DSSP file (Angstrom, degrees, kcal/mol; ACC not computed):
  #  RESIDUE AA STRUCTURE BP1 BP2  ACC     N-H-->O    O-->H-N    N-H-->O    O-->H-N    TCO  KAPPA ALPHA  PHI   PSI    X-CA   Y-CA   Z-CA
    1    1 A M              0   0    0      0, 0.0     2,-0.1     0, 0.0     0, 0.0   0.000 360.0 360.0 360.0 142.7   14.1  -19.5  -88.9
    2    2 A S     >  -     0   0    0      1,-0.1     4,-1.6     0, 0.0     5,-0.1  -0.463 360.0-105.3 -92.5 170.2   16.3  -21.7  -86.8
    3    3 A L  H  > S+     0   0    0      1,-0.2     4,-1.9     2,-0.2     5,-0.1   0.838 120.1  58.3 -63.3 -32.1   16.7  -21.5  -83.0
    4    4 A F  H  > S+     0   0    0      1,-0.2     4,-1.9     2,-0.2    -1,-0.2   0.899 103.6  50.4 -65.8 -39.5   20.1  -19.8  -83.5
    5    5 A S  H  > S+     0   0    0      1,-0.2     4,-1.0     2,-0.2    -1,-0.2   0.861 108.4  53.2 -67.9 -33.0   18.5  -16.9  -85.5
    6    6 A F  H  X S+     0   0    0     -4,-1.6     4,-0.5     1,-0.2     3,-0.5   0.894 107.4  52.2 -64.1 -38.2   16.0  -16.5  -82.7
    7    7 A Q  H >< S+     0   0    0     -4,-1.9     3,-1.1     1,-0.2     4,-0.3   0.873 104.9  55.4 -65.3 -36.6   18.8  -16.2  -80.2
    8    8 A L  H >X S+     0   0    0     -4,-1.9     3,-1.6     1,-0.2     4,-0.6   0.756  91.7  73.3 -68.4 -23.2   20.5  -13.5  -82.4
    9    9 A L  H >< S+     0   0    0     -4,-1.0     3,-0.7    -3,-0.5    -1,-0.2   0.797  86.3  63.9 -61.3 -27.4   17.3  -11.4  -82.2
   10   10 A T  T << S+     0   0    0     -3,-1.1    -1,-0.3    -4,-0.5    -2,-0.2   0.741 104.0  47.8 -68.1 -20.2   18.1  -10.6  -78.6
   11   11 A Q  T <4 S+     0   0    0     -3,-1.6     2,-0.3    -4,-0.3    -1,-0.2   0.559  86.5 105.2 -96.6 -10.0   21.2   -8.8  -79.8
   12   12 A V    <<  -     0   0    0     -3,-0.7     2,-0.4    -4,-0.6    22,-0.1  -0.562  49.1-172.9 -75.7 130.6   19.6   -6.7  -82.6
   13   13 A K        -     0   0    0     -2,-0.3     2,-0.4     2,-0.1     4,-0.0  -0.992  11.1-153.6-126.7 132.2   19.1   -3.1  -81.7
   14   14 A I        +     0   0    0     -2,-0.4    16,-0.1    12,-0.3    15,-0.0  -0.876  60.8   7.7-102.9 133.9   17.2   -0.6  -83.9
   15   15 A G  S    S-     0   0    0     -2,-0.4     7,-0.1     7,-0.1    -2,-0.1  -0.419 105.4 -16.3  96.9-171.5   18.1    3.2  -83.6
   16   16 A P        -     0   0    0      0, 0.0     6,-0.1     0, 0.0    -2,-0.1  -0.234  58.0-120.6 -69.6 158.0   20.9    5.0  -81.9
   17   17 A K  S    S+     0   0    0      4,-0.1     2,-0.6    -4,-0.0     5,-0.1   0.835  94.7  85.0 -68.4 -32.6   23.0    3.4  -79.2
   18   18 A D  S >  S-     0   0    0      1,-0.2     3,-1.5     2,-0.1     4,-0.3  -0.611  71.8-153.4 -73.7 115.8   22.0    6.1  -76.6
   19   19 A E  G >  S+     0   0    0     -2,-0.6     3,-0.8     1,-0.3    -1,-0.2   0.730  89.9  64.8 -66.9 -21.5   18.6    4.8  -75.2
   20   20 A T  G 3  S+     0   0    0      1,-0.2    -1,-0.3    -3,-0.0    -2,-0.1   0.729 100.2  53.1 -72.5 -19.4   17.5    8.4  -74.4
   21   21 A L  G <  S+     0   0    0     -3,-1.5    -1,-0.2    -5,-0.1    -2,-0.2   0.490  83.7 112.8 -92.1  -4.1   17.4    9.2  -78.1
   22   22 A L    <   -     0   0    0     -3,-0.8     2,-0.1    -4,-0.3    -7,-0.1  -0.434  64.4-130.3 -70.8 139.9   15.2    6.2  -79.1
   23   23 A T     >  -     0   0    0     -2,-0.1     4,-2.1     1,-0.1     5,-0.2  -0.378  27.5-104.9 -79.3 168.5   11.8    7.0  -80.4
   24   24 A R  H  > S+     0   0    0      1,-0.2     4,-2.3     2,-0.2     5,-0.2   0.896 122.1  52.1 -61.3 -40.9    8.8    5.2  -79.0
   25   25 A T  H  > S+     0   0    0      1,-0.2     4,-2.4     2,-0.2    -1,-0.2   0.902 109.0  49.6 -63.0 -42.5    8.5    3.0  -82.1
   26   26 A Q  H  > S+     0   0    0      2,-0.2     4,-2.5     1,-0.2   -12,-0.3   0.886 110.4  50.8 -65.1 -38.6   12.2    2.0  -81.9
   27   27 A K  H  X S+     0   0    0     -4,-2.1     4,-2.5     2,-0.2    -2,-0.2   0.917 111.1  48.2 -63.6 -43.0   11.7    1.1  -78.2
   28   28 A V  H  X S+     0   0    0     -4,-2.3     4,-2.3     2,-0.2    -2,-0.2   0.918 112.7  48.1 -64.8 -43.2    8.7   -1.1  -79.0
   29   29 A I  H  X S+     0   0    0     -4,-2.4     4,-2.6     2,-0.2     5,-0.2   0.920 112.3  49.2 -63.2 -44.1   10.5   -2.8  -81.9
   30   30 A N  H  X S+     0   0    0     -4,-2.5     4,-2.2     1,-0.2    -2,-0.2   0.915 113.0  46.4 -62.6 -43.5   13.6   -3.5  -79.7
   31   31 A K  H  X S+     0   0    0     -4,-2.5     4,-2.4     2,-0.2    -1,-0.2   0.876 112.4  51.2 -66.8 -37.2   11.5   -4.9  -76.9
   32   32 A T  H  X S+     0   0    0     -4,-2.3     4,-2.5     2,-0.2    -2,-0.2   0.924 110.9  47.4 -66.1 -44.9    9.5   -7.1  -79.3
   33   33 A L  H  X S+     0   0    0     -4,-2.6     4,-2.3     1,-0.2    -2,-0.2   0.899 112.7  49.8 -62.3 -40.5   12.6   -8.5  -80.9
   34   34 A W  H  X S+     0   0    0     -4,-2.2     4,-2.2    -5,-0.2    -2,-0.2   0.908 110.8  49.7 -63.7 -41.8   14.0   -9.2  -77.4
   35   35 A L  H  X S+     0   0    0     -4,-2.4     4,-2.4     2,-0.2    -2,-0.2   0.914 111.6  47.6 -64.9 -43.5   10.8  -10.9  -76.4
   36   36 A I  H  < S+     0   0    0     -4,-2.5    -1,-0.2     1,-0.2    -2,-0.2   0.911 113.4  48.7 -63.7 -42.3   10.7  -13.1  -79.5
   37   37 A G  H >< S+     0   0    0     -4,-2.3     3,-0.7    -5,-0.2    -1,-0.2   0.863 114.6  45.1 -65.6 -35.7   14.4  -14.0  -79.0
   38   38 A T  H 3< S+     0   0    0     -4,-2.2     3,-0.4     1,-0.2    -2,-0.2   0.853 114.1  47.7 -76.2 -35.7   13.9  -14.8  -75.3
   39   39 A A  T 3X S+     0   0    0     -4,-2.4     4,-2.5     1,-0.2    -1,-0.2   0.084  74.8 121.7 -92.6  23.7   10.7  -16.9  -75.9
   40   40 A R  H <> S+     0   0    0     -3,-0.7     4,-2.2     1,-0.2    -1,-0.2   0.858  72.1  49.6 -60.1 -38.7   12.2  -18.9  -78.7
   41   41 A N  H  > S+     0   0    0     -3,-0.4     4,-2.1     2,-0.2    -1,-0.2   0.916 112.2  47.3 -68.4 -41.8   11.6  -22.3  -77.1
   42   42 A A  H  > S+     0   0    0      2,-0.2     4,-2.1     1,-0.2    -2,-0.2   0.899 112.0  50.6 -65.2 -39.5    8.0  -21.6  -76.2
   43   43 A I  H  X S+     0   0    0     -4,-2.5     4,-2.5     1,-0.2    -2,-0.2   0.909 109.5  51.3 -63.7 -41.4    7.4  -20.3  -79.8
   44   44 A L  H  X S+     0   0    0     -4,-2.2     4,-2.7    -5,-0.2     5,-0.2   0.893 108.3  51.6 -63.4 -40.4    9.0  -23.5  -81.2
   45   45 A V  H  X S+     0   0    0     -4,-2.1     4,-2.3     2,-0.2    -1,-0.2   0.918 111.3  47.5 -62.6 -43.8    6.7  -25.7  -79.0
   46   46 A V  H  X S+     0   0    0     -4,-2.1     4,-2.2     2,-0.2    -2,-0.2   0.923 113.3  47.6 -64.1 -44.4    3.6  -23.9  -80.2
   47   47 A I  H  X S+     0   0    0     -4,-2.5     4,-2.4     2,-0.2    -2,-0.2   0.930 113.9  46.5 -63.2 -46.0    4.7  -24.1  -83.9
   48   48 A C  H  X S+     0   0    0     -4,-2.7     4,-2.6     1,-0.2    -1,-0.2   0.871 111.0  53.2 -66.1 -36.2    5.5  -27.8  -83.6
   49   49 A G  H  X S+     0   0    0     -4,-2.3     4,-2.2    -5,-0.2    -1,-0.2   0.904 109.7  48.1 -63.4 -40.6    2.2  -28.5  -81.8
   50   50 A F  H  X S+     0   0    0     -4,-2.2     4,-2.3     2,-0.2    -2,-0.2   0.914 111.8  49.3 -65.3 -43.0    0.3  -26.7  -84.6
   51   51 A I  H  X S+     0   0    0     -4,-2.4     4,-2.4     1,-0.2    -2,-0.2   0.925 111.9  49.0 -62.4 -44.3    2.2  -28.7  -87.2
   52   52 A G  H  X S+     0   0    0     -4,-2.6     4,-2.1     1,-0.2    -1,-0.2   0.891 110.0  51.2 -62.3 -39.7    1.5  -32.0  -85.4
   53   53 A Y  H  X S+     0   0    0     -4,-2.2     4,-1.8     2,-0.2    -1,-0.2   0.910 111.1  48.2 -63.2 -42.3   -2.2  -31.1  -85.0
   54   54 A Q  H  X S+     0   0    0     -4,-2.3     4,-1.4     1,-0.2    -2,-0.2   0.899 111.6  49.5 -65.6 -40.3   -2.4  -30.4  -88.8
   55   55 A L  H  X>S+     0   0    0     -4,-2.4     5,-1.6     1,-0.2     6,-0.9   0.852 108.5  53.5 -67.9 -34.0   -0.6  -33.7  -89.6
   56   56 A E  H ><5S+     0   0    0     -4,-2.1     3,-0.6     1,-0.2    -1,-0.2   0.883 106.0  53.3 -68.1 -37.1   -3.0  -35.6  -87.3
   57   57 A D  H 3<5S+     0   0    0     -4,-1.8    -1,-0.2     1,-0.2    -2,-0.2   0.846 108.4  49.9 -65.3 -33.4   -6.0  -34.1  -89.1
   58   58 A T  H 3<5S-     0   0    0     -4,-1.4    -1,-0.2    -5,-0.1    -2,-0.2   0.629 113.8-118.2 -80.8 -12.2   -4.7  -35.3  -92.5
   59   59 A G  T <<5S+     0   0    0     -4,-0.7    -3,-0.2    -3,-0.6    -2,-0.1   0.527  79.9 123.0  88.6   6.2   -4.1  -38.8  -91.2
   60   60 A A  S   <S+     0   0    0     -5,-1.6     2,-0.3     1,-0.1    -4,-0.2   0.877  82.0   5.4 -68.5 -37.3   -0.3  -38.6  -91.8
   61   61 A I        -     0   0    0     -6,-0.9     2,-0.5    -9,-0.2    -2,-0.3  -0.924  66.8-133.0-139.5 164.6    0.5  -39.4  -88.1
   62   62 A R        +     0   0    0     -2,-0.3     3,-0.1     1,-0.1    -6,-0.0  -0.964  20.8 174.6-123.6 114.4   -1.5  -40.3  -85.0
   63   63 A L        +     0   0    0     -2,-0.5     2,-0.3   -11,-0.1    -1,-0.1   0.811  69.8  26.0 -87.1 -32.9   -0.6  -38.4  -81.9
   64   64 A T        +     0   0    0     -8,-0.0     2,-0.3     3,-0.0    -1,-0.1  -0.875  69.7 124.0-129.1 161.2   -3.2  -39.8  -79.6
   65   65 A G        -     0   0    0     -2,-0.3     2,-0.2    -3,-0.1    -3,-0.0  -0.977  60.8 -35.8 173.3-170.3   -5.2  -43.0  -79.4
   66   66 A K        +     0   0    0     -2,-0.3     2,-0.3     2,-0.0     0, 0.0  -0.490  55.9 179.3 -73.4 141.6   -6.0  -45.9  -77.3
   67   67 A Y        -     0   0    0     -2,-0.2     2,-0.5     2,-0.0    -3,-0.0  -0.966  21.9-130.7-140.0 156.7   -3.3  -47.2  -75.0
   68   68 A H        -     0   0    0     -2,-0.3     2,-0.5     0, 0.0    -2,-0.0  -0.925  12.3-150.8-114.4 130.8   -3.1  -50.0  -72.5
   69   69 A V        -     0   0    0     -2,-0.5     3,-0.1     3,-0.0     2,-0.0  -0.859  22.9-122.4 -99.6 131.0   -1.8  -49.5  -69.0
   70   70 A H        -     0   0    0     -2,-0.5    -1,-0.0     1,-0.1     0, 0.0  -0.338  40.9 -86.2 -68.3 153.9   -0.2  -52.5  -67.4
   71   71 A A        -     0   0    0      1,-0.1     2,-0.5    -2,-0.0    -1,-0.1  -0.311  41.3-146.0 -61.9 141.9   -1.6  -53.7  -64.1
   72   72 A F        -     0   0    0     -3,-0.1     2,-0.4     0, 0.0    -1,-0.1  -0.954  18.0-176.6-115.1 126.1   -0.2  -52.0  -61.1
   73   73 A Y        -     0   0    0     -2,-0.5     2,-0.1     4,-0.0     3,-0.0  -0.938  21.2-134.3-121.8 143.2    0.2  -53.9  -57.9
   74   74 A T     >  -     0   0    0     -2,-0.4     4,-2.3     1,-0.1     5,-0.2  -0.452  39.1-101.7 -80.3 169.3    1.4  -52.8  -54.5
   75   75 A Y  H  > S+     0   0    0      1,-0.2     4,-2.6     2,-0.2     5,-0.2   0.904 122.5  50.1 -61.7 -42.1    3.9  -55.0  -52.8
   76   76 A S  H  > S+     0   0    0      1,-0.2     4,-1.5     2,-0.2    -1,-0.2   0.881 111.3  48.4 -68.1 -36.5    1.3  -56.6  -50.5
   77   77 A Q  H  > S+     0   0    0      2,-0.2     4,-1.2     1,-0.2    -1,-0.2   0.892 112.3  50.0 -67.1 -38.8   -1.1  -57.3  -53.4
   78   78 A F  H  X S+     0   0    0     -4,-2.3     4,-1.9     1,-0.2     3,-0.5   0.931 110.8  47.4 -66.2 -45.7    1.8  -58.9  -55.4
   79   79 A T  H  < S+     0   0    0     -4,-2.6    -1,-0.2     1,-0.2    -2,-0.2   0.801 108.2  56.5 -68.9 -26.9    2.9  -61.1  -52.5
   80   80 A A  H  < S+     0   0    0     -4,-1.5    -1,-0.2    -5,-0.2    -2,-0.2   0.811 115.7  37.2 -71.0 -28.8   -0.7  -62.3  -51.9
   81   81 A Q  H  < S+     0   0    0     -4,-1.2     2,-0.4    -3,-0.5    -2,-0.2   0.686 121.8  41.4 -94.9 -21.2   -0.9  -63.4  -55.6
   82   82 A H  S  < S-     0   0    0     -4,-1.9     2,-0.5    -5,-0.1    -1,-0.1  -0.945  76.8-124.5-130.6 147.2    2.6  -64.8  -56.0
   83   83 A T        -     0   0    0     -2,-0.4     2,-0.5    -3,-0.1    -3,-0.1  -0.804  25.2-149.8 -91.4 126.9    4.9  -66.8  -53.9
   84   84 A L        -     0   0    0     -2,-0.5     2,-0.5    -5,-0.2    -5,-0.0  -0.826   7.0-159.4 -98.9 133.8    8.3  -65.2  -53.3
   85   85 A F        -     0   0    0     -2,-0.5     2,-0.4     2,-0.0    -2,-0.0  -0.946   3.8-166.3-114.0 130.6   11.3  -67.4  -52.7
   86   86 A Y              0   0    0     -2,-0.5    -2,-0.0     1,-0.1     0, 0.0  -0.945 360.0 360.0-114.3 135.4   14.4  -66.0  -51.0
   87   87 A N              0   0    0     -2,-0.4    -1,-0.1     0, 0.0    -2,-0.0   0.423 360.0 360.0 -94.2 360.0   17.7  -67.9  -51.2
């Protein structure tokens, strides 16, 4: 399903238009469809995270690993180690 189809789920209504005539099952289905349509981005993040986790286990991709952080200096540490020239 695409994100657009998830968006359309918020507009789907099961049962009669008059909400007082809806059965309990129809109300639950309507609320569930609305919730899925509203939470489409969160659902997509979870699905993509699961796919990425599965691909990492197979060795197809590497999501995490060793990384190197460059040295971080404050201004005073930098000027103590380097000479600054101003024109």
